[in-house]
C-alpha positions, 0 to 999 in steps of 0.5 A: 911564021915570018918575021918582018925585016926591021929597017933603021932610018936616020934623018939628018939634023936639018930634016928633023921637024922642030919640036912646036910645043917644047915641054916646060915646067908647069908646077913645082911642089916642095914635099920635104926638106929635100924633095921636090915634085916637077910636073911638066905641061905635057903630062898625061892626065892619069899619070898626074891623077896617080902623082897627086894621089901618091903626094897627097894622102887625102886625095881621092 
């Protein structure tokens, strides 16, 4: 079985596309005296669901 060649490509800084939708903080919850959960606006739904279930014991 032949293995494909892996070619590394590096673009110059000027050719990089600027991030059109940068991540920004969407939610911050303090859950203890020294614990805080920060959620950013590009979080995947299933990750947010798992996070909320882990933080709030009565979440379904």
